[in-house]
Backbone as a chain_set.jsonl record, in Angstrom:
{"seq": "RLSLRFLGSYLEKETQAKIYLLGIQPKSIKLGEKLSLEVKKTLSGLADFFQKNTFENE", "coords": {"N": [[99.222, 122.325, 118.08], [98.693, 119.006, 117.135], [98.21, 115.915, 118.804], [99.494, 112.657, 118.002], [97.834, 110.575, 118.729], [95.315, 111.831, 118.95], [94.998, 112.698, 116.274], [94.963, 110.221, 114.954], [92.609, 109.051, 116.092], [90.698, 110.849, 115.202], [90.901, 110.527, 112.392], [90.113, 107.839, 112.183], [87.417, 108.009, 112.999], [86.359, 109.715, 111.009], [86.83, 108.329, 108.623], [86.041, 105.74, 108.983], [87.934, 103.716, 109.082], [90.583, 101.582, 110.161], [93.315, 102.968, 111.785], [96.811, 102.99, 111.694], [100.022, 103.695, 113.031], [103.202, 103.821, 111.82], [106.575, 103.784, 112.47], [109.871, 104.513, 111.423], [113.142, 104.363, 112.388], [115.565, 106.734, 111.611], [118.952, 106.604, 110.36], [120.419, 108.901, 110.452], [119.637, 112.308, 111.118], [120.436, 114.633, 110.022], [120.274, 117.806, 108.445], [119.436, 117.846, 105.042], [120.481, 115.37, 104.579], [120.465, 112.251, 102.914], [118.286, 109.353, 102.582], [119.312, 106.527, 104.46], [120.947, 103.431, 103.522], [119.961, 101.329, 105.056], [117.422, 102.265, 105.851], [116.191, 102.554, 103.347], [116.143, 99.852, 102.535], [114.429, 98.814, 104.52], [112.045, 100.246, 103.963], [111.505, 99.246, 101.427], [111.041, 96.548, 101.998], [108.799, 96.814, 103.645], [106.973, 97.915, 101.814], [106.686, 95.75, 100.027], [105.561, 93.906, 101.794], [103.056, 95.136, 102.474], [101.883, 95.308, 99.943], [101.454, 92.61, 99.437], [99.736, 91.85, 101.477], [97.663, 93.661, 101.976], [95.036, 93.524, 100.783], [94.127, 91.019, 101.534], [92.248, 90.379, 103.538], [89.852, 91.35, 102.6]], "CA": [[99.801, 121.063, 117.661], [97.853, 117.846, 117.403], [98.89, 114.685, 119.205], [99.265, 111.587, 117.063], [96.649, 109.835, 119.188], [94.139, 112.589, 118.555], [94.886, 112.634, 114.836], [94.532, 108.857, 114.605], [91.223, 108.919, 116.472], [89.895, 111.69, 114.294], [90.881, 109.888, 111.071], [89.28, 106.616, 112.286], [86.003, 108.42, 113.03], [86.0, 110.338, 109.75], [86.965, 107.417, 107.501], [85.602, 104.384, 109.396], [89.014, 102.819, 108.786], [91.497, 101.425, 111.265], [94.52, 103.748, 111.494], [98.027, 102.547, 112.388], [101.18, 104.57, 112.853], [104.424, 103.037, 111.67], [107.742, 104.632, 112.474], [111.182, 103.908, 111.056], [114.161, 105.238, 112.972], [116.574, 107.026, 110.645], [120.332, 106.499, 110.809], [120.853, 110.263, 110.695], [118.613, 113.311, 110.873], [121.11, 115.869, 109.63], [119.611, 118.531, 107.381], [119.961, 117.565, 103.713], [120.944, 113.994, 104.517], [119.618, 111.33, 102.171], [117.905, 108.117, 103.313], [120.406, 105.535, 104.552], [120.672, 102.151, 102.872], [119.14, 100.555, 105.939], [116.038, 102.782, 105.781], [115.683, 102.189, 102.003], [115.829, 98.402, 102.565], [113.248, 98.652, 105.356], [110.902, 100.762, 103.209], [111.231, 98.313, 100.337], [110.444, 95.374, 102.618], [107.409, 97.18, 104.083], [106.127, 98.078, 100.618], [106.371, 94.4, 99.58], [104.641, 93.3, 102.764], [101.718, 95.714, 102.357], [101.314, 94.931, 98.63], [101.04, 91.223, 99.498], [98.805, 91.627, 102.576], [96.637, 94.685, 102.167], [93.673, 93.151, 100.394], [93.854, 89.619, 101.889], [91.083, 90.279, 104.42], [88.642, 91.966, 102.03]], "C": [[98.891, 119.915, 118.069], [98.701, 116.639, 117.855], [98.596, 113.636, 118.147], [98.063, 110.738, 117.437], [95.362, 110.533, 118.767], [93.923, 112.538, 117.042], [94.421, 111.267, 114.365], [93.072, 108.618, 114.926], [90.318, 109.657, 115.544], [89.774, 111.032, 112.914], [90.025, 108.618, 111.101], [87.8, 106.995, 112.272], [85.549, 108.942, 111.671], [85.969, 109.331, 108.586], [86.399, 106.007, 107.748], [86.662, 103.356, 109.041], [89.897, 102.716, 110.024], [92.806, 102.109, 110.88], [95.676, 103.21, 112.328], [99.124, 103.525, 112.088], [102.4, 103.667, 112.827], [105.61, 103.981, 111.616], [109.003, 103.855, 112.13], [112.256, 104.869, 111.551], [115.288, 105.494, 111.94], [117.98, 106.836, 111.229], [120.861, 107.881, 111.215], [119.703, 111.223, 110.4], [119.235, 114.668, 110.523], [120.37, 116.48, 108.443], [120.284, 118.227, 106.026], [120.483, 116.156, 103.511], [119.973, 113.132, 103.755], [119.26, 110.111, 103.028], [119.102, 107.158, 103.331], [119.947, 104.258, 103.838], [119.746, 101.285, 103.749], [117.666, 100.977, 105.883], [115.433, 102.404, 104.395], [115.306, 100.721, 101.952], [114.544, 98.128, 103.367], [112.024, 99.103, 104.61], [110.517, 99.805, 102.091], [110.562, 97.074, 100.865], [109.012, 95.649, 103.089], [106.483, 97.331, 102.901], [105.742, 96.689, 100.096], [105.364, 93.735, 100.494], [103.215, 93.828, 102.58], [101.088, 95.384, 101.01], [100.786, 93.515, 98.701], [99.872, 91.008, 100.489], [97.657, 92.604, 102.723], [95.255, 94.219, 101.873], [93.295, 91.712, 100.71], [92.541, 89.463, 102.661], [89.828, 90.889, 103.834], [87.885, 90.972, 101.146]], "O": [[98.39, 119.861, 119.192], [99.785, 116.4, 117.323], [97.572, 113.707, 117.468], [97.355, 110.237, 116.563], [94.43, 109.891, 118.283], [92.796, 112.356, 116.581], [93.579, 111.168, 113.473], [92.356, 108.036, 114.112], [89.275, 109.142, 115.141], [88.688, 110.984, 112.337], [89.291, 108.348, 110.151], [87.011, 106.345, 111.586], [84.442, 108.627, 111.235], [85.163, 109.476, 107.667], [86.298, 105.197, 106.827], [86.319, 102.216, 108.726], [89.957, 103.641, 110.835], [93.346, 101.873, 109.799], [95.532, 102.998, 113.532], [99.159, 104.122, 111.012], [102.594, 102.844, 113.722], [105.636, 104.892, 110.788], [109.164, 102.694, 112.504], [112.275, 106.042, 111.178], [115.894, 104.54, 111.454], [118.169, 106.899, 112.444], [121.628, 108.022, 112.167], [118.887, 110.96, 109.517], [118.616, 115.715, 110.713], [119.902, 115.77, 107.553], [121.501, 118.33, 105.876], [120.88, 115.785, 102.406], [118.762, 113.267, 103.933], [119.867, 109.877, 104.073], [119.807, 107.007, 102.333], [118.761, 104.038, 103.589], [118.861, 100.598, 103.238], [116.774, 100.129, 105.87], [114.279, 101.983, 104.321], [114.268, 100.368, 101.392], [113.697, 97.332, 102.962], [111.022, 98.388, 104.62], [109.333, 99.582, 101.84], [109.609, 96.583, 100.26], [108.129, 94.804, 102.942], [105.325, 96.92, 102.967], [104.58, 96.47, 99.755], [104.428, 93.081, 100.034], [102.268, 93.042, 102.535], [99.874, 95.195, 100.935], [99.76, 93.222, 98.087], [99.103, 90.061, 100.327], [96.758, 92.376, 103.533], [94.347, 94.494, 102.658], [92.275, 91.219, 100.228], [91.807, 88.499, 102.442], [88.81, 90.943, 104.523], [86.844, 91.313, 100.584]]}, "num_chains": 1, "name": "protein.A"}
């Protein structure tokens, strides 16, 4: 098993890109459970944020 720190470091070295890990806590982790409304809203907001801000610094 790889640690997330090791994986991030490896990817940074291989791609010369800055790697970030973003976690979203689910409302439930029961098998077969769909995404909660809260998680869907958070994902939508993050997608909007990254679409608006990803290429600003290039």
